[in-house]
C-alpha positions in Angstrom: 0.0 0.0 0.0 1.3 3.4 -0.9 2.1 6.0 1.8 -0.9 7.9 3.0 -3.5 5.6 1.4 -6.6 4.4 3.1 -6.6 0.8 4.2 -10.4 0.2 3.9 -13.6 1.5 2.5 -14.1 5.2 3.0 -16.4 6.6 5.7 -19.8 7.7 4.6 -20.8 11.4 4.3 -23.1 10.9 7.4 -20.1 9.7 9.5 -17.9 12.6 8.4 -20.7 15.0 9.1 -21.1 13.5 12.6 -17.4 13.8 13.3 -17.3 17.4 12.1 -20.3 18.3 14.3 -18.8 16.6 17.3 -15.5 18.3 16.8 -17.2 21.7 16.3 -19.1 21.1 19.5 -15.8 20.4 21.3 -14.5 23.8 20.0 -12.6 22.9 16.8 -13.5 24.4 13.5 -11.9 21.6 11.4 -10.2 18.3 11.5 -6.9 20.1 10.8 -7.3 22.2 13.9 -8.1 19.1 16.1 -5.3 17.0 14.5 -2.7 17.0 17.3 -5.2 16.9 20.1 -6.9 13.7 18.8 -3.8 12.2 17.1 -5.1 12.4 13.6 -2.9 11.6 10.6 -2.5 14.2 7.8 -5.0 12.2 5.7 -7.5 12.3 8.5 -6.8 16.0 9.1 -7.9 16.5 5.5 -11.2 14.8 6.3 -10.5 11.4 4.7 -11.3 8.5 7.0 -12.0 4.8 6.6 -15.1 3.4 8.1 -13.2 1.8 10.9 -11.2 5.0 11.6 -14.4 7.1 11.7 -16.1 4.6 14.0 -13.2 4.6 16.4 -13.0 8.4 16.5 -16.8 8.6 16.9 -16.5 6.2 19.8 -13.7 8.3 21.4 -15.7 11.5 21.0 -18.9 10.1 22.4 -17.3 8.1 25.3 -16.2 11.1 27.2 -12.6 11.2 25.9 -13.7 13.9 23.5 -15.1 16.2 26.2 -18.7 15.5 25.3 -21.3 13.6 27.3 -23.4 10.9 25.7 -26.6 13.1 25.6 -24.8 15.9 23.8 -23.1 13.4 21.4 -26.5 11.9 20.5 -27.9 15.4 19.8 -24.9 16.2 17.6 -25.4 12.9 15.7 -29.1 13.8 15.1 -28.1 17.3 14.0 -25.5 15.8 11.6 -28.1 13.4 10.2 -30.5 16.3 9.7 -27.8 18.3 7.9 -27.1 15.4 5.6 -30.8 14.9 4.9 -31.2 18.7 4.3 -28.3 18.6 1.9 -29.8 15.8 -0.1 -33.2 17.5 -0.2 -31.5 20.7 -1.5 -29.6 18.7 -4.1 -32.8 17.1 -5.3 -34.6 20.4 -5.5 -31.6 21.9 -7.5 -31.7 18.9 -9.9 -35.5 19.3 -10.4 -35.0 23.0 -11.1 -32.2 22.3 -13.6 -34.4 19.6 -15.4 -37.3 22.1 -15.5 -35.1 24.8 -17.0 -33.7 22.4 -19.6 -37.3 21.3 -20.6 -38.3 25.0 -20.9 -35.3 25.7 -23.1 -36.0 22.8 -25.4 -39.7 23.7 -25.6 -38.7 27.2 -26.7 -36.7 26.0 -29.6 -38.2 25.8 -33.1 -39.0 22.4 -34.6 -36.6 23.0 -37.5 -33.8 23.8 -35.1 -34.4 20.6 -33.1 -34.7 18.5 -36.2 -31.4 19.9 -37.6 -29.7 19.1 -34.3 -31.0 15.6 -34.3 -29.9 15.0 -37.9 -26.5 16.4 -37.0 -26.3 13.8 -34.3 -27.1 10.9 -36.7 -30.9 10.7 -36.2 -33.5 10.6 -39.0 -36.2 13.1 -38.7 -39.4 12.9 -40.7 -42.1 15.6 -40.3 -45.5 14.4 -39.2 -47.8 13.6 -42.0 
């Protein structure tokens, strides 16, 4: 394995969000800032964790070693899950808006222009009879 490479599957976005929220609650604005306190590697300080590494750090942060009690840690985990869900919902809304804009642009084009473009791409266009 090359230097600095992960030795397992990457952590999910939800796990990374939970870690970020827990570290923020502990008073750190980034993984980089918390690197030496929590003994993170350079790769981890850049926010790249394996699932096992993320689980281990989550356990440390929620067990009291990370200056958070279990109740606060569960609240942070819920907040992180909500943030991930909100991000997904926002991405879905943006995709729907983009598809709607594209449909409107295509509808605004003339039939001849659309037919010419399809022919240019190798399709055969026959006007309705």
